[in-house]
BALUMLO-453136 format. One record per atom (N, C-alpha, C): residue in three letters; x, z, y. Coordinates in pm, 1 decimal. Each point is the difference from the previous one (the first is absolute). Layout:
BEGIN
+-----+----------+----------+----------+
| res |       px |       pz |       py |
+-----+----------+----------+----------+
| ALA |        X |        Z |        Y |
...
+-----+----------+----------+----------+
END
This chain:
BEGIN
+-----+----------+----------+----------+
| res |       px |       pz |       py |
+-----+----------+----------+----------+
| UNK |    161.0 |     27.0 |    -92.0 |
| UNK |   -145.3 |    -23.4 |    121.0 |
| UNK |     85.8 |     -4.3 |     72.1 |
| UNK |    -35.1 |    -83.2 |    130.4 |
| UNK |     64.6 |    -38.7 |    152.9 |
| UNK |     44.2 |    182.1 |     50.3 |
| UNK |    -17.0 |     61.8 |     73.6 |
| UNK |    -24.3 |     45.3 |     76.2 |
| UNK |    -50.9 |      9.2 |    107.5 |
| UNK |    -80.9 |    127.8 |    -84.6 |
| UNK |   -143.3 |     42.0 |    119.9 |
| UNK |     -1.5 |    127.5 |     67.0 |
| UNK |     39.3 |     30.2 |     -0.1 |
| UNK |     51.7 |     15.8 |     77.1 |
| UNK |    -66.1 |     90.3 |    151.0 |
| UNK |     10.1 |   -110.7 |    103.5 |
| UNK |    -67.5 |    -40.6 |     88.9 |
| UNK |    -56.4 |   -209.7 |    -26.1 |
| UNK |   -114.1 |     53.6 |    -82.4 |
| UNK |    -81.7 |    -81.1 |    -57.3 |
| UNK |   -143.5 |    -39.4 |    123.3 |
| UNK |    -32.7 |   -127.2 |     68.4 |
| UNK |   -144.7 |    -21.0 |     53.1 |
| UNK |     -0.4 |   -146.5 |    -60.2 |
| UNK |   -153.4 |     15.3 |      6.6 |
| UNK |    -46.6 |   -150.3 |    -74.5 |
| UNK |   -175.0 |     47.6 |     91.9 |
| UNK |      2.8 |   -127.1 |     79.0 |
| UNK |   -120.8 |     16.8 |     17.4 |
| UNK |    -43.5 |   -124.8 |     29.0 |
| UNK |   -136.3 |     -4.0 |     60.1 |
| UNK |   -106.2 |   -147.4 |    -68.7 |
| UNK |    -75.0 |     21.0 |    158.5 |
| UNK |    -12.3 |    -99.9 |    103.1 |
| UNK |   -184.4 |     -8.1 |     38.3 |
| UNK |     70.7 |    -76.5 |    141.2 |
| UNK |    -53.1 |    -19.3 |    129.5 |
| UNK |    -65.3 |   -103.4 |    105.0 |
| UNK |    117.1 |     14.7 |    169.8 |
| UNK |     69.2 |   -112.3 |     21.4 |
| UNK |    145.4 |      5.8 |     96.1 |
| UNK |   -102.0 |     25.4 |     57.7 |
| UNK |     44.1 |    122.1 |    106.4 |
| UNK |    -77.0 |     40.9 |    113.5 |
| UNK |    -33.7 |    -97.3 |    204.3 |
| UNK |    160.8 |   -102.8 |    -48.6 |
| UNK |      0.5 |    -71.7 |    149.9 |
| UNK |    103.8 |    -90.3 |   -119.5 |
| UNK |      8.9 |   -100.7 |     90.2 |
| UNK |    129.9 |    -71.1 |    -46.4 |
| UNK |    140.9 |     18.1 |     23.1 |
| UNK |     90.6 |     51.5 |   -110.9 |
| UNK |     94.1 |      9.6 |     17.9 |
| UNK |     69.3 |    -52.1 |     57.3 |
| UNK |    171.0 |    137.4 |     90.0 |
| UNK |     -9.8 |    -43.9 |    160.7 |
| UNK |    182.7 |      7.6 |    -54.0 |
| UNK |     61.0 |   -145.5 |      7.4 |
| UNK |    196.9 |    -42.4 |    -76.6 |
| UNK |     67.2 |      7.5 |    144.1 |
| UNK |     88.0 |     23.3 |    -77.3 |
| UNK |    139.6 |     74.6 |    107.1 |
| UNK |     16.8 |    -86.9 |    -96.9 |
| UNK |    162.4 |    -33.9 |     35.5 |
| UNK |    119.5 |    -53.6 |    -27.2 |
| UNK |    136.1 |     72.0 |     57.2 |
| UNK |    101.9 |    102.2 |   -132.6 |
| UNK |    108.9 |     26.0 |     67.8 |
| UNK |     95.9 |   -114.0 |     94.0 |
| UNK |    109.6 |    101.8 |     79.9 |
| UNK |    172.2 |   -141.1 |     31.6 |
| UNK |     31.7 |   -107.8 |   -186.4 |
| UNK |    -83.8 |    176.7 |   -106.7 |
| UNK |    156.3 |    -51.2 |    -46.2 |
| UNK |   -159.0 |   -102.4 |   -149.2 |
| UNK |   -110.6 |    -30.6 |    115.6 |
| UNK |    -39.5 |   -136.0 |    -96.0 |
| UNK |    -99.3 |     56.2 |   -108.2 |
| UNK |    -20.7 |    131.7 |      3.2 |
| UNK |    -92.4 |     81.6 |   -126.8 |
| UNK |   -144.3 |     45.7 |    149.9 |
| UNK |   -107.9 |    -78.8 |   -144.7 |
| UNK |   -151.9 |      3.0 |    138.2 |
| UNK |    -22.4 |    195.3 |   -146.4 |
| UNK |    -73.5 |      0.9 |     94.3 |
| UNK |    -87.3 |    153.7 |    -32.1 |
| UNK |   -148.9 |    -29.2 |     70.6 |
| UNK |    -77.7 |     36.1 |    -58.3 |
| UNK |   -158.6 |    -26.0 |     -6.9 |
| UNK |    -53.9 |    147.3 |     26.4 |
| UNK |   -143.0 |     -7.8 |     34.7 |
| UNK |    -26.3 |    106.1 |     18.4 |
| UNK |   -177.5 |     40.9 |     16.8 |
| UNK |    -41.6 |     36.0 |    -61.6 |
| UNK |   -176.1 |     23.6 |     -0.5 |
| UNK |    -98.7 |     67.3 |    -65.9 |
| UNK |    -94.9 |     11.0 |     79.7 |
| UNK |    -72.4 |    126.6 |   -117.1 |
| UNK |    -68.8 |    -50.0 |   -101.1 |
| UNK |    -26.8 |     83.7 |    -46.9 |
| UNK |    -48.5 |    -51.0 |   -154.7 |
| UNK |   -110.6 |    119.4 |     32.0 |
| UNK |   -171.8 |    -37.7 |    -84.2 |
| UNK |     -2.5 |     86.9 |      9.1 |
| UNK |   -182.8 |    -11.6 |   -231.8 |
| UNK |     37.3 |     98.7 |     -4.6 |
| UNK |    -73.0 |     11.9 |   -129.1 |
| UNK |    -74.8 |    141.8 |     15.3 |
| UNK |   -100.7 |    -57.9 |    -70.6 |
| UNK |    -84.3 |    117.3 |     31.8 |
| UNK |   -104.6 |    -17.4 |   -132.8 |
| UNK |    -89.2 |     92.0 |    -28.1 |
| UNK |      1.3 |    113.8 |   -107.6 |
| UNK |   -131.0 |     -6.1 |    -32.3 |
| UNK |   -131.0 |    -23.3 |    -77.7 |
| UNK |    -72.4 |    -20.9 |    -16.7 |
| UNK |    -36.4 |    149.1 |    -88.7 |
| UNK |   -185.4 |     34.1 |     -9.1 |
| UNK |    -30.6 |    123.3 |    -20.6 |
| UNK |   -152.7 |     31.0 |     35.3 |
| UNK |    -31.6 |     77.1 |   -129.7 |
| UNK |   -161.0 |     21.7 |     96.4 |
| UNK |     37.8 |    212.1 |     -3.3 |
| UNK |    -48.5 |    -51.9 |     92.3 |
| UNK |     12.8 |    208.9 |     19.8 |
| UNK |   -123.3 |     42.6 |    -96.4 |
| UNK |     10.4 |    137.9 |     47.6 |
| UNK |    -99.7 |    135.8 |   -111.7 |
| UNK |   -122.8 |    -88.9 |     -5.0 |
| UNK |    -85.8 |    -71.5 |    120.0 |
| UNK |   -117.1 |     -3.2 |    -16.0 |
| UNK |      4.1 |   -167.4 |    -73.3 |
| UNK |     94.3 |    -43.5 |    -37.7 |
| UNK |    -28.3 |    -77.0 |    -11.4 |
| UNK |     38.1 |   -139.0 |     61.6 |
| UNK |     -9.0 |     -8.9 |    116.4 |
| UNK |     48.5 |    -78.8 |    131.0 |
| UNK |    178.1 |   -114.7 |    -61.9 |
| UNK |    -45.4 |   -111.3 |     71.2 |
| UNK |    176.6 |    -45.2 |     -7.9 |
| UNK |     30.8 |    -40.3 |    110.3 |
| UNK |    101.3 |     76.5 |     48.2 |
| UNK |    128.1 |     40.0 |     53.8 |
| UNK |    161.2 |    -11.9 |    -24.6 |
| UNK |     51.3 |   -113.1 |    139.2 |
| UNK |     85.9 |    -47.5 |     18.1 |
| UNK |     98.0 |     75.8 |     38.9 |
| UNK |    160.3 |     -4.9 |     42.8 |
| UNK |     76.0 |    103.3 |     16.5 |
| UNK |    150.7 |    -93.1 |     13.1 |
| UNK |     -6.1 |    -15.2 |    104.2 |
| UNK |    115.8 |   -147.9 |     64.7 |
| UNK |     60.2 |    126.7 |     -4.2 |
| UNK |    171.4 |    -74.0 |    -12.9 |
| UNK |    144.0 |     69.6 |     21.2 |
| UNK |     47.4 |   -120.8 |     83.5 |
| UNK |     99.6 |     22.3 |     86.1 |
| UNK |     79.8 |    -84.1 |     38.3 |
| UNK |    154.0 |     39.5 |    -30.4 |
| UNK |     15.7 |    -80.6 |    -66.9 |
| UNK |    226.3 |     -1.1 |     14.6 |
| UNK |    118.9 |    -69.6 |     90.9 |
| UNK |     80.2 |     49.6 |     17.7 |
| UNK |     66.2 |   -102.2 |     95.8 |
| UNK |     87.0 |    -89.1 |   -121.4 |
| UNK |     56.9 |    -76.6 |     34.1 |
| UNK |     76.0 |   -111.8 |   -103.6 |
| UNK |     75.9 |   -146.8 |     71.2 |
| UNK |    123.2 |    100.0 |    -80.2 |
| UNK |    123.3 |   -139.3 |    115.8 |
| UNK |     32.8 |     -9.4 |   -202.7 |
| UNK |    130.7 |   -173.3 |     83.6 |
| UNK |     28.4 |    -40.8 |    -75.7 |
| UNK |     82.7 |    -61.7 |    -38.4 |
| UNK |    139.9 |     32.2 |     -7.7 |
| UNK |    122.1 |   -158.0 |     44.9 |
| UNK |     68.8 |    -97.7 |    -93.1 |
| UNK |     11.9 |      9.6 |     88.3 |
| UNK |     97.8 |   -223.3 |   -151.6 |
| UNK |   -121.4 |   -112.8 |     22.6 |
| UNK |     62.9 |     42.3 |    -75.3 |
| UNK |   -105.5 |   -149.7 |   -124.0 |
| UNK |   -169.9 |     34.4 |    -34.8 |
| UNK |    -16.4 |    130.3 |    -22.9 |
| UNK |   -142.5 |     57.2 |     -8.0 |
| UNK |    -74.6 |     -1.7 |    127.5 |
| UNK |    126.5 |    -41.8 |    174.6 |
| UNK |    -43.3 |     23.8 |    137.8 |
| UNK |    -37.7 |   -217.9 |     32.8 |
| UNK |     56.9 |     14.1 |    -78.5 |
| UNK |     -5.0 |   -157.5 |     44.2 |
| UNK |   -196.8 |     -6.4 |   -134.0 |
| UNK |    -21.0 |    -66.7 |   -117.0 |
| UNK |    -53.0 |     16.3 |    -49.0 |
| UNK |   -127.7 |     83.0 |     84.1 |
| UNK |     20.5 |    112.3 |     61.3 |
| UNK |   -150.3 |      2.4 |     83.3 |
| UNK |    -22.0 |     -0.3 |    133.8 |
| UNK |    143.8 |   -102.2 |     48.7 |
| UNK |    -23.6 |    -40.8 |    139.7 |
| UNK |    -14.1 |   -127.9 |    -26.5 |
| UNK |    -47.9 |   -106.3 |    -98.1 |
| UNK |    -46.6 |   -124.0 |    -95.6 |
| UNK |   -182.1 |     39.6 |     -4.3 |
| UNK |    -19.9 |    109.6 |    -85.8 |
| UNK |   -136.1 |    -53.5 |    -70.3 |
| UNK |     -8.0 |    218.5 |     55.6 |
| UNK |    -22.4 |     67.2 |    -18.6 |
| UNK |    -21.9 |     90.5 |     68.2 |
| UNK |   -133.8 |    -30.2 |    123.2 |
| UNK |   -146.1 |     54.6 |     64.7 |
| UNK |    -52.1 |    -23.1 |     95.8 |
| UNK |   -118.6 |     75.3 |     -2.4 |
| UNK |    -31.5 |    111.2 |    143.8 |
| UNK |   -165.8 |     41.0 |    -23.5 |
| UNK |    -50.5 |     22.5 |   -115.5 |
| UNK |    -71.6 |    129.1 |    -91.3 |
| UNK |   -118.5 |    -52.6 |    -36.7 |
| UNK |     13.1 |    -44.0 |   -154.5 |
| UNK |    169.3 |    -33.7 |    -24.5 |
| UNK |     73.7 |    -81.5 |   -162.4 |
| UNK |    -48.8 |    173.6 |    -72.1 |
| UNK |     30.9 |    -28.1 |   -146.8 |
| UNK |    -62.1 |     85.4 |     -9.3 |
| UNK |    173.4 |      9.4 |   -166.8 |
| UNK |     41.1 |     94.8 |     23.9 |
| UNK |    169.8 |    -11.3 |    -57.7 |
| UNK |     51.7 |     98.0 |    -62.2 |
| UNK |    134.1 |    -11.9 |   -135.1 |
| UNK |     20.3 |    159.0 |    -62.5 |
| UNK |    101.3 |     -4.9 |     26.9 |
| UNK |     89.4 |    100.0 |     84.2 |
| UNK |    103.5 |     16.3 |    -68.4 |
| UNK |    118.4 |     94.4 |    -54.3 |
| UNK |     63.1 |     65.9 |     62.5 |
| UNK |    104.9 |    109.5 |   -132.6 |
| UNK |    129.0 |     19.3 |     79.6 |
| UNK |    -61.7 |    130.8 |     10.5 |
| UNK |    193.9 |     -7.1 |    123.6 |
| UNK |     49.4 |    206.9 |    -39.3 |
| UNK |     23.2 |     24.2 |     66.7 |
| UNK |     39.7 |    177.3 |     18.2 |
| UNK |    -38.5 |     24.0 |    200.4 |
| UNK |    -46.1 |    135.3 |    -24.0 |
| UNK |    -29.0 |     30.9 |    157.9 |
| UNK |    121.0 |    133.2 |     20.0 |
| UNK |     20.1 |    -90.0 |    135.7 |
| UNK |    111.9 |     40.5 |     94.6 |
| UNK |    -59.6 |     79.0 |    139.2 |
| UNK |    105.2 |    138.0 |     40.6 |
| UNK |    -39.6 |      4.7 |    111.3 |
| UNK |     71.9 |    -31.1 |    100.8 |
| UNK |    -23.0 |     12.8 |    115.9 |
| UNK |     44.9 |    -29.6 |    107.5 |
| UNK |      9.4 |    117.7 |    105.4 |
| UNK |     86.8 |    -20.2 |     61.8 |
| UNK |     18.2 |     60.7 |    150.8 |
| UNK |     22.3 |     49.0 |    102.6 |
| UNK |      1.9 |    -79.6 |    161.9 |
| UNK |      9.0 |    -11.5 |    129.2 |
| UNK |     -8.3 |    143.8 |    128.1 |
| UNK |     28.8 |    -46.8 |      1.1 |
| UNK |     -9.2 |     89.6 |    165.7 |
| UNK |    -53.3 |    -70.3 |     96.5 |
| UNK |   -125.7 |     13.0 |     83.9 |
| UNK |    -62.1 |    -20.9 |    136.1 |
| UNK |    -28.4 |    111.9 |     88.1 |
| UNK |     43.9 |     44.5 |    107.8 |
| UNK |    -12.7 |     94.5 |    113.6 |
| UNK |      6.2 |    125.5 |    -77.4 |
| UNK |     88.9 |      7.2 |    -84.3 |
| UNK |     36.1 |    144.0 |    -32.6 |
| UNK |    -71.2 |     57.8 |   -140.4 |
| UNK |    -22.8 |   -110.9 |    -50.1 |
| UNK |   -145.8 |     32.9 |   -142.9 |
| UNK |     27.9 |    -62.8 |   -121.0 |
| UNK |     85.5 |     21.2 |   -113.1 |
| UNK |     29.2 |    -58.6 |    -77.9 |
| UNK |   -140.2 |    -74.5 |    -76.4 |
| UNK |    -42.5 |    -96.9 |     22.3 |
| UNK |    -77.2 |    -65.4 |    -84.8 |
| UNK |     40.8 |    -47.0 |   -149.6 |
| UNK |   -105.6 |     18.4 |   -143.3 |
| UNK |    -41.8 |    -67.5 |    -82.1 |
| UNK |     -1.5 |    -88.2 |    -71.0 |
| UNK |     -7.9 |   -145.3 |    -26.2 |
| UNK |    -93.1 |    -39.0 |    -74.3 |
| UNK |     55.7 |    -31.7 |   -139.5 |
| UNK |   -152.9 |    -51.8 |   -143.9 |
| UNK |    113.6 |     30.1 |   -108.9 |
| UNK |    -61.3 |   -169.0 |    -40.9 |
| UNK |     52.3 |    -58.7 |    -42.5 |
| UNK |      4.4 |   -118.1 |    -38.8 |
| UNK |      1.1 |    -88.1 |   -121.1 |
| UNK |    -79.1 |    -71.9 |    -83.7 |
| UNK |     13.7 |    -33.9 |   -162.5 |
| UNK |    114.0 |   -151.4 |    123.6 |
| UNK |    135.5 |     35.5 |   -196.3 |
| UNK |     83.8 |    -93.8 |     92.0 |
| UNK |     29.6 |   -162.1 |   -148.2 |
| UNK |    -84.5 |    -20.8 |     26.4 |
| UNK |    -65.5 |   -125.7 |   -125.0 |
| UNK |    158.1 |    -75.6 |    -63.3 |
| UNK |     -8.4 |     35.9 |   -110.0 |
| UNK |    154.8 |   -158.6 |   -116.7 |
| UNK |   -186.2 |   -175.6 |     15.4 |
| UNK |    -60.3 |    105.8 |    -69.9 |
| UNK |   -109.7 |   -131.1 |    -60.2 |
| UNK |   -119.3 |      1.0 |     64.0 |
| UNK |    -42.6 |   -100.5 |     13.4 |
| UNK |   -109.0 |    -24.2 |    -23.3 |
| UNK |    -93.6 |   -146.0 |    -70.4 |
| UNK |   -142.0 |      3.0 |      5.9 |
| UNK |    -70.5 |   -139.5 |    -74.8 |
| UNK |   -120.7 |    -21.1 |    111.8 |
| UNK |    -51.9 |    -75.3 |     92.6 |
| UNK |    -75.8 |    -11.0 |      6.7 |
| UNK |   -180.2 |     13.8 |   -144.3 |
| UNK |    -94.8 |     45.6 |     83.1 |
| UNK |   -126.6 |    -45.6 |   -100.8 |
| UNK |   -136.0 |    -70.3 |    107.0 |
| UNK |    -62.0 |      8.8 |   -136.5 |
| UNK |   -115.4 |    -10.6 |    136.4 |
| UNK |      1.1 |   -197.9 |    -89.4 |
| UNK |   -163.5 |    -43.9 |     72.6 |
| UNK |     39.0 |   -155.0 |     26.0 |
| UNK |     27.4 |    -64.2 |     85.0 |
| UNK |     -4.8 |    -95.2 |     -1.6 |
| UNK |     -1.4 |    -86.3 |    181.1 |
| UNK |    -27.2 |     46.8 |     78.2 |
| UNK |   -129.6 |    -11.2 |     -8.4 |
| UNK |   -142.0 |     62.6 |     14.4 |
| UNK |     -7.8 |    140.6 |     78.7 |
| UNK |    112.9 |    144.3 |     -4.3 |
| UNK |     31.7 |    119.5 |     52.7 |
| UNK |    130.5 |    -35.0 |    101.4 |
| UNK |    -78.9 |     54.8 |    116.9 |
| UNK |     58.3 |     15.7 |     37.6 |
| UNK |      5.4 |   -188.1 |     87.2 |
| UNK |    120.3 |      8.5 |    140.4 |
| UNK |    -33.6 |    -78.6 |    120.4 |
| UNK |    168.7 |    -88.1 |    -83.2 |
| UNK |     26.4 |    -26.6 |   -113.0 |
| UNK |    127.8 |    -53.0 |     57.4 |
| UNK |    -50.8 |   -136.3 |    -86.8 |
| UNK |    163.7 |    -47.6 |     77.8 |
| UNK |    -41.0 |    -93.5 |     18.6 |
| UNK |     65.5 |   -142.4 |    -97.3 |
| UNK |    104.7 |     35.8 |    -74.4 |
| UNK |      2.5 |   -105.9 |    -86.7 |
| UNK |     -5.8 |     46.6 |   -132.8 |
| UNK |     23.5 |    -32.8 |   -145.0 |
| UNK |     14.8 |     59.0 |   -134.1 |
| UNK |     71.5 |     51.6 |      8.9 |
| UNK |    -60.1 |     64.0 |    -72.1 |
| UNK |     21.4 |    140.8 |    -75.5 |
| UNK |    146.5 |    -38.9 |   -117.9 |
| UNK |      6.5 |    -32.7 |    -32.7 |
| UNK |    175.0 |   -117.1 |    -84.4 |
| UNK |    132.5 |     61.1 |    103.2 |
| UNK |      8.7 |     53.5 |   -135.7 |
| UNK |    133.6 |     -5.2 |     92.3 |
| UNK |    184.5 |     51.0 |    -76.5 |
| UNK |     74.3 |    -60.8 |     97.4 |
| UNK |     86.1 |   -134.0 |    -77.5 |
| UNK |     63.8 |    165.2 |    -54.9 |
| UNK |    -52.5 |     90.0 |    -46.8 |
| UNK |     75.6 |     68.4 |   -143.0 |
| UNK |    -22.7 |     28.8 |   -133.7 |
+-----+----------+----------+----------+
END
């Protein structure tokens, strides 16, 4: 079994078009939000939805695939690890926990979300 000490797998819908940046070294970074929704029935039998938002970050080749194929509303599966980082602003320490992914898969059909091209990936 591979290292599962810090492993995350999520399936959800992209909340906004990914933000793509290219470092001076040429490495691409993609970041976007992913919504996961749990559907359940409460004690009275009423159907309820509980949505959580996750900050997703990808580097290199995965970021390049995201740039070409992932758009707002698209359903995807991602796998990676949790990473918490901090920064100082106005004398206050801020923290954010992100899912740094190493793989992703497009899900749903061609009508799922506003994807504009074929879902056939070049890999």
